N, C-alpha and C positions, 0 to 999 in steps of 0.2 A: 504494500500500500504506500502510495506516494502522493505528494501534492499534484494537482493536474498540470497539464502542459502550459497553462497560462501563468504559472507561478515562478517567481525568481528562485525559489527553493528547488523546484524541479530542474530548472536550467543549471543551477549549481551542482545538483546531484549528478546530472549527466556529464558535466564538465569534469568532475572528480572521479566518478565511477568509470567513465570511458564509453566508447562506442559499442563495445561488446555487450555491456549491460543494456544500453539503449535498444539494441536489436532484440532484446528479450522482454520488452515491456508491453507487448501486445496483450498479455493476459493479466497485467497488473492493474488494480483499481486505482484511479486517480481521484483525488478529492479537492474541491475548490475551497474547503473550509478546514482549518487545522482541528477544530473541535470535533467535527464529524470523523476525521481521520483517526484521532485519538480514541474516540468512542468505538469505532470499528476495530481498532487494534485491541482495545481492552476486552471486547466481547468475543474475539476470535481466538480459537485454540491454535497455537503454533503460528500466530500471525507475526509478520515482521514488516516494519515500515520505516519511512524516513520523514522526519518532521523537525521543525526548529525547536531548540531546547526551551524557548519561552512558552511553548505549547504543552510541554510535558506536565503530567500530574501523577498522583500515586497509583492510578489505575494501570499504568504500563511500566515496564522495566526498560532501562537503557542498556545498550550493548557497548562494552569496552572493546577497543581495537588495540592490539599490542600492549595491553595493560593500561591504556589511557581511556578514561571515562569522559563522555561528553558533558560539558557544563558551560555556562555562559562565560565567555572570555578565555576558554582553554584552547589556545592556538596550537597546542601539541596534538589535538585530536585530528585524525586524517580528514574528517569531513567538516572541519571548522570553516565557517563562512564569516568573513569579516564584515563589519558594518562601517560604512563611511559617512561622515557628517561634513557637509560643505556649508560654509558661511559666506554670505554676501553682505559685506559691511554697508553697501549703498542701498540695500533694500529697505522698505519701510518696516517699522516695528512689527513684530509678529510674523514677518516673512523672511527673516535673515537666515534661517536654518533649513537645509534640505537634507533628508536622510536618504541615502542611496545604497 
């Protein structure tokens, strides 16, 4: 289970996992909503999925890779996705920050 193709998380997953994984996604369920993905993971036996760490809850377990657990800010995790913040000093108040 993964975010749907319109998601930046999906794009990141494909970028890191590689084209071999992308070729096998025809039978994988995509979700437009992290909460729905987490709910499906929590209710499925032997389910596995890819979701942002901010969407995690106690209903699912995380997978460590090479002994590294996913957590916010853990850049040592192989599927770590950085968050970039851009500032525009000349923009009006309340519009100076863009998160990409």
